[in-house]
Residue, then its C-alpha position, 0 to 999 in steps of 0.5 A: m500499499a502506498v501512501s501519498f504526502k504530496s498535498a501535505l507538502m505543498p502548502l508548507a512549501m508554498a507558505v515557506a516561500l511567501s514567507f521570503s518573498a514577504v521579507g524581500t519587497a520592503s523598500a525605502d520611501a521612494l517619490t516622484e515630484n512634477f512640480d504641478n503646484g510649485i514648491p511642494l508641501g514639507w520641502t524646505v527653502v533657505n536662502n543664505s546669500n550674502p548680501l540676501g536678494f529679494t527672490t528665492w526658490s519658486a514656481g517656474d517662470t515660463d517667460i523664461i523657459s518651459a517645463y521639461e514636461g507637463d504644464a509649462g509652469s510645472f517646474v521650480s527656479a531660482n536666478f541670480n536676485s537670490v542675492d543682492s547687488q554682489g556677493t555669495l549666493s547660497n540658495w537651498l532646496i530641501l526634500p523632507t526627511s526620509s528612509y534611505r539605503n544604499g543604492d537609492t537613487l536620485s535624479f532630476f531634470t535641469r537647465t538654464d536660460r539661452a546661453t548668456g555668459y553668466a555661469d550657473t552651478l548647482e549642488v546636490r547634497f545629502s545629510t545622514a542627520g536629516g532636517s533642514d540644518v544648513g548653516s546660517t551663512a553663505d559659505s556653510v553647509g550644516t549637517f549636509d556635508t556630502l556633495l553628490l554632485s556639482i553641476n558646472p563647479t568651476q563656474a565656467d560660461y556656458g558651462y551649465p545645460t542650457f536644454w532640459t538635461q537629466y542627472s542622477v546620484s546614487l547613495s553609497g557608504l550608509t551603514g544601513e537604513t538612514s534617515g537622511a534628507f537630499a538638497l539642492r543648492y544653487v550656489l555662486t561666488d560674484a553673483g548678483i545683478n552686479g556680479n559676473n556669475g548668475n542667471y536662471i536654473g530651472i528643476d523638473s521631473l525629480d525622482i527618488t528610486s528605492t532599492p529593494l531589500a534582499a530577502v532575509p528570512e525570519m525567525e518563523t521561516y527557520l521554524m516553518m523550515a524545520a518543521g517542513l524537514g522534519l514533516i518530509g522525512w516522516m512521511r517518507k519513512r512511513k512510506s517506506r514502511a507501507v511499501q514493506a509491509 
């Protein structure tokens, strides 16, 4: 007499597989922002320019450029009037604090106005502390001391893209899941209406792509696997005895 144990093992195997897959699907906070309503709720603007100007990060100006995608004004921008007269421009756009892991990627599109000969520079920075501490001076960066990207760092004339161009950065070196924040910093020296640098930059179609966690079995999974192996051994032994009989 033969004894069948396939039907008893299939639900167990399926349960173990589901336990593994459930653990492996967790991911860090993802984000897609098209700036349809200007500066998003929860984002922080800090203008540390010296001397302080009369403009800051705001909804895009369609008289200068149009958005990369969507409605013409669905982007955000900053310009040389962030600093008054002539000085050091340091205007921050800080994303909300979120959970990040190695491999998480920030991407966005940016451009300046048509070529004018006035340089623009944009930095992408990261803080492992999160929040919005960028210090209080034009040269300070606060807790945002990790520089991930600098577009036109030498302030070269015509060095900033005049057509929408995508840039991306990926996080590395984190010791584990980290509560941190990204920031975009419009930064220039000798900027302003009487300076030699500074024009206009736009940001559009910003995405944060998260990296799935590797599957790490929980204790319940190990116990279920042990029980399954025990059940397989017991039923094979039972089948063997039934065949001998």
